[in-house]
C-alpha positions in Angstrom: 17.5 -50.6 -16.0 16.6 -46.9 -15.9 14.4 -45.4 -13.2 11.1 -44.0 -14.4 10.5 -40.5 -13.0 6.9 -39.4 -12.5 6.0 -36.4 -14.5 5.6 -33.2 -12.5 3.8 -30.1 -13.7 5.0 -26.6 -14.1 8.5 -27.3 -15.5 8.8 -23.6 -16.6 8.0 -22.3 -13.2 10.3 -24.8 -11.5 13.2 -23.8 -13.7 12.6 -20.1 -13.1 12.4 -20.6 -9.4 15.6 -22.8 -9.3 17.5 -20.3 -11.4 16.5 -17.3 -9.2 17.4 -19.2 -6.1 20.8 -20.2 -7.5 21.5 -16.7 -8.9 20.7 -15.1 -5.6 22.8 -17.7 -3.6 25.9 -17.9 -5.8 25.7 -15.1 -8.4 24.7 -15.3 -12.0 28.1 -16.1 -13.4 28.8 -19.1 -11.1 25.5 -20.9 -12.0 25.3 -23.4 -14.9 22.3 -24.6 -16.8 23.0 -28.1 -15.5 22.7 -26.9 -11.9 19.5 -25.0 -12.6 18.0 -28.2 -14.2 19.2 -30.3 -11.4 17.7 -28.0 -8.7 14.4 -28.0 -10.6 14.4 -31.8 -10.8 14.6 -31.7 -14.6 17.1 -32.4 -17.3 19.2 -29.9 -19.3 17.2 -30.9 -22.3 14.0 -29.8 -20.6 15.7 -26.5 -19.8 16.5 -25.9 -23.4 12.9 -26.5 -24.4 12.0 -23.3 -22.6 15.2 -21.1 -22.7 18.0 -20.6 -25.2 20.4 -19.8 -22.3 20.4 -19.0 -18.6 20.1 -15.2 -19.3 16.7 -15.8 -20.9 15.3 -17.1 -17.6 15.4 -13.5 -16.4 13.7 -12.2 -19.6 11.1 -14.9 -20.1 8.2 -12.5 -19.7 9.5 -9.9 -22.2 7.3 -11.2 -25.1 4.2 -11.2 -22.8 5.0 -7.7 -21.6 5.4 -6.5 -25.2 2.1 -8.1 -26.3 0.3 -6.6 -23.3 1.6 -3.1 -23.9 1.0 -3.2 -27.7 -2.6 -4.5 -27.1 -3.2 -1.6 -24.7 -2.0 0.9 -27.3 -4.2 -0.7 -29.9 -7.2 -0.7 -27.6 -6.8 2.9 -26.4 -9.5 5.3 -27.4 -8.9 6.6 -31.0 -9.7 10.2 -29.9 -6.7 10.3 -27.5 -3.3 11.7 -28.2 -0.4 9.3 -28.9 0.9 9.8 -25.4 -2.5 8.8 -24.0 -2.2 5.5 -25.8 1.3 5.0 -24.3 -0.1 5.9 -20.9 -2.6 3.0 -21.3 0.3 0.7 -22.1 2.2 1.9 -19.0 -0.9 1.3 -16.9 -1.2 -2.3 -18.2 2.5 -3.0 -17.5 2.2 -1.5 -14.1 -0.7 -3.7 -13.2 1.2 -6.8 -14.4 4.3 -5.9 -12.4 2.3 -5.0 -9.3 0.9 -8.5 -9.2 4.4 -9.9 -9.1 6.2 -7.3 -7.0 8.5 -9.5 -5.0 9.6 -11.6 -7.9 10.1 -8.5 -10.1 12.3 -6.9 -7.5 14.3 -10.1 -7.0 14.8 -10.4 -10.8 15.9 -6.8 -11.0 18.5 -7.2 -8.3 20.1 -10.0 -10.3 20.1 -7.9 -13.5 21.4 -4.8 -11.8 24.4 -6.8 -10.4 25.6 -7.8 -13.8 26.7 -5.6 -16.7 25.9 -8.3 -19.3 22.3 -8.6 -18.0 21.9 -4.8 -17.9 22.9 -4.7 -21.5 20.4 -7.4 -22.4 17.7 -5.5 -20.6 18.4 -2.4 -22.6 18.2 -4.5 -25.8 14.8 -5.8 -24.7 13.6 -2.3 -23.9 14.7 -1.1 -27.3 12.7 -3.9 -28.9 9.7 -2.9 -26.8 10.1 0.8 -27.9 10.1 -0.4 -31.5 6.9 -2.5 -31.0 5.2 0.4 -29.3 6.2 2.8 -32.2 4.8 0.2 -34.7 1.5 0.0 -32.7 1.3 3.8 -32.8 1.9 3.8 -36.5 -1.0 1.3 -36.9 -3.2 3.9 -35.2 -2.1 6.4 -37.9 0.6 8.3 -35.9 3.3 9.4 -38.3 7.0 9.6 -37.8 8.9 10.9 -36.0 5.9 11.3 -33.5 5.4 7.5 -33.2 9.1 6.9 -32.4 9.5 9.8 -30.1 6.3 9.0 -28.2 7.3 5.3 -27.8 10.8 6.2 -26.7 9.4 8.7 -24.2 7.1 5.9 -22.9 10.0 3.6 -22.4 11.9 6.3 -20.6 9.0 6.8 -18.3 8.7 3.0 -17.8 12.4 2.7 -17.0 12.5 5.6 -14.6 9.3 4.5 -12.9 10.4 1.0 -12.6 13.7 2.0 -11.0 11.9 4.1 -8.5 9.4 1.4 -7.7 12.1 -1.3 -7.2 14.0 1.0 -4.9 10.9 1.6 -2.7 9.4 -1.7 -1.6 6.1 -1.0 0.2 5.8 2.3 -1.6 3.1 3.2 -4.1 2.2 0.7 -6.8 4.1 0.8 -10.1 1.2 2.2 -12.1 1.0 5.2 -9.8 4.8 5.7 -9.9 4.8 5.6 -13.7 1.8 8.0 -13.9 3.7 10.4 -11.7 6.8 10.1 -14.0 4.6 10.6 -17.1 3.0 13.7 -15.5 6.5 15.1 -14.8 7.5 14.5 -18.4 4.4 16.3 -19.7 5.1 19.2 -17.3 8.7 19.4 -18.6 7.7 19.3 -22.2 4.9 21.9 -21.6 7.6 24.3 -20.2 6.0 24.4 -16.7 
């Protein structure tokens, strides 16, 4: 006769927490989906309801980040330049990451340690650049301006994020990305 297990809430959060703990303890490659599920007190089947594979645990917020940034571009004042709409998206992303600083830094440490995960992150960033370029096109920005502006925004995000991760206790991500964006504007203005 099987044992009935009482349902416990937050399966997604428990799976993420278990995965992060195991990845930090033993390294990404040495951890299996079965071990993640077991640590979370769940089944492998439950794991696969939330994630296609163990890599996706680290990128579970990518769609939410994309939605947030695209919405910020759409909601930016129409009178602003395309780069100002991207700045609004960077501000929105910065606020989101600042709220989850320790977790974001832990996640990035795992990604940085594995070439396969760094590649996956670059693919996700390329998808984000495409989504931002599409959002700019929806605002009437033509090409190549929409693509160039979106790619520049992703470069600012990437550089700002790397600086922010490297300096725990430093300025918030929004401020770091704003400084990187100001530097980009200065460089392109020839100053």
